[in-house]
N, C-alpha and C positions, 0 to 999 in steps of 0.2 A: 724838417729835412726827409725824415721817413715818408711822411705823407707825402711828399713831392715825388720821392723815387719809388713807391711801393707798387705802381703799375707795371713801372719797368722791371722791377726786382720779380715779381710774379710773373712776367713773360719769360725771365731768363729762368726761372724755376722751371716752369713746365716744358721749356724747350730741354733743359737738361734731363728731367724725368723722363721724358720721351726718348731721349739717346743716350741710355746707360752704355758704359763699357766696364769689361771685366778688368780684375787686376791685371797687369803686365801689358794691357792692350788698351789703354788710355789715351791714345792719339789725339782724338779729335777733342776731347773734354782739356787736355792739358795746353793744347793749342789754343783752344778759345779762352781758356783762363789767362794765358799769358797774354795773349791779343788785348784782351780787356784791361789789363794792368798798364800795360804799354801805354794804351790810350790814355789812361788817367795819370801818365808822367812817371811811372815807377821805371826804375832798371831793372830789366828781365833777364833771366837765365834760364834757358829751357834745357832738357834731358840730362839732368843732374841724376846720377845714380844708375850703374849698368849692373844687370843682373847676371848671375851665374850662368845663366842658360845662354846660348849664343843667340838663339832667335829673340831674346828680350831686350827692349831698347828702353833706358831710363826714361821715364816720363816725368821726373821730378821737377817742380818750377819754383824758382826762387826770385823773388822780387823785392827791391830796396829803395827806399826813400830815406834820404837824409836831409835833417832839417837842425841843422846846428849842434851845439853841443847838448851832450843829454845822455841817458841810458838807452840802451838797446833792448827793443821789446820785439818778439817774434809771435805771431799769430799762424794759427795752422788750419788748413782744411784737408780732407781727404778727396780723393778724385774719383775712385772706384766704384763699382757697383757689384750686386752680388749674383750667382746663377740662381735666380728666382724667376717663376711663371705669375706675373703680374695678374691678378683676378679682381681689381677694383672696378671695371666697367668705366672707370674716367674717360673723358673725352681726350686727356692727355696722357694715357696709360701707355707704358711702353709695351711695344710689339717687336721687341729687338729679339733675333735669335743669332747665335752665332757658334763658333767652335771654341772650346776651352782649351787649356794646356795640353790636353792629351787627345785632342782631336775630336771629343765628342760634342754633339749640337745641343746646346741649353738655352733656355729662355734668359733675359738677362733684365734685371730691376733695379732701381736705387730703393733697395728695399730696407736700408739701414739709414737713411736720411740724408747721406753725402751731397746729393742735390740740392738740399736744405743748406748745408755748410758751404759749399761753394758759393751760392747766391748770399747768403749772409757775409761771406769774407768780401766779395765784390762790392756790397752796399758799404762795409766797413772801410774797404779801401778807398771807394769814393769819397766819402765823409772826412775822413782824415786828410786826404789830399787837399779838401776845400777849408779844412780847419787849422792849417799849419800856423796861424797866430797863436794857438792855445796849446802847442805842444812843442817841445824841442828834443831832438835825441835821432835816432835811426829806427827806422821801421824796417821788419824783416818780415815779409808775408811769404807763406810756405804752401804749395800745392803737393801732397804727399801722394804718390800713386801706391798701389798694391799695399793698402793698409788692412785690407780684408784677409790677405796671404800672409802680414805681418812683415814681409821682407823688404817692403819699400822704405821704410824708414831707416833700416840697417843699410840699405844700399846707398840712400842720400849721405849717411855718415861717412860710410866709407871712401864716397866720391869726393869727399871735403867739405860737407856742409859746413862745418864749424872752422874751417881753416881757410877757405875761398872766400867766404862771408864773415861779416860779424858774428861774433858769438853773444847769444844774447844774455842780458842780464835778468830778464823777466820773460816768462813764456806764457801764452794765453791759448787755452784750448776749449773748444764748443761742442757740445753733443746736444742734439734734438732728445727729448723725451716724453714717451707717449703717457709718463706717470703724471705729467702736469697739464693742467687744461692750458687751451690757449690764453695768451696774454700773460702768463706768468713765468718768471726766470727764477731758476735756482742757480746757487754759486756757492763755491768753496774756496778757500785758500789751501794750496799743498795739491796734494793727490786727491784725484777724484776718480771714481769708477774704478776697474780692476784692470792688471795685468792680464795679458792672453798669450796662451802658447798653443800652437797646433801640434798634434801627435799622430803619425800613422802608425798602425800596428797591422802587421802580416801575420797571419796563423796559417803555417803550412801543413798539411795533413796528407792523407793518401787516398785519393778518390776510387770510386768505383759504383757499382749499380745499388741504387736504392733498396734493392730487395736483399742484399746480403752485406748490410753493413758491418757484421762481423769480420768481413774481410778488407775492411778500412778503418781508416782513421780519420774519422768524420770532423773536419774543422769548424762545420756549422755548429754543432753541438758544443765544441771549446770555446767558440765566439760567444755564445750564448752563456756559458759559464763565465768568461773573461767579464762580459759585460754587467754581469750582476756583481761579480766580485768588486768591479772597479768602484759601484756605489758606495762599498764600505770604506773607501779611502777617507771620505768626507766625513761619513757619519760615525766611524770608529777609530781612525789614525788622526783626525784632527779635532783641535778645540772648537768646541761649539760657539765658542767667543770670537773665533777667528775665521772670517769668510773666504769660501773658498768653493769652487764648484769643478766637477768634472762630468762633461756631458759628451756621450757618443752619438754625434749628428749623422754618421754615415755608414753604413754596412752593406757591403756588396760582396757576394761570392754564388757561384752556381749558374747554370744555363737552363736546366730541365727540373721537371717534378720528380724526375726518378734517378737523377745522378747527383751522386755526392760528388762535391767539388775538391780539387788539390789543395785549393787556399782560399782563405775568406779576408777581406781587406776592411779594417776598421778605421774611421777619423774621428778624433776627439779634439775637444777645445777644454783648456784647462786654464781657469781662470783664478786670481787670488788677490786680495787686496793690497797684501805687501809682500 
């Protein structure tokens, strides 16, 4: 069955890779995903999950296939991409540029493999719809928006994911891994990978001219000290047997060489296994 469908799945993957959409903007991706599942015979609900910002529309997708008595199994994929400039030079590389939530123009790329996940989900959905004589129960397929910003899952839950639709007895999730060579699959029961939390830190100071730092309260220097201090949380406050990561992925402040700014903004990711 995989050999039969692989050419079509690769075409889908390349299409998705070349047309990524940022978190909170997964309009075309969610619509394509929903349409494909309807074609396969699933009962599909779109636009689950309303975000707190009035300009955001929920792009969560839930597809149901009931096949007699049995357990409810949920399978999930993500829909969003990242603000990353693709430099692979592949013929199907993303050339998409768009505005992010704060109006900045950014390049967009499926740098985290969600295009692979969507394609895999559609292949799974097709094969399970063709193998109904080999399973019984209820299948729930989830297209989760805004995974990269974390709030997509929360929005779907708040919008009634487990009350409007069957609550799963089992959940299956997948993620591609650059640590495994092609053709190899790793699996584990229970939790896998790490939980993730995004943290914003705003450091306020008193700006001024770069030639008179004594007349200012320099937030750039404070930001540097904060970044270095953050690294000791894991190395000195956390058990070395308990995996945890604190990473500063973004630092923004200032406009000119010789101007000390009023504030510096940091963006962190915090990850822990449990």
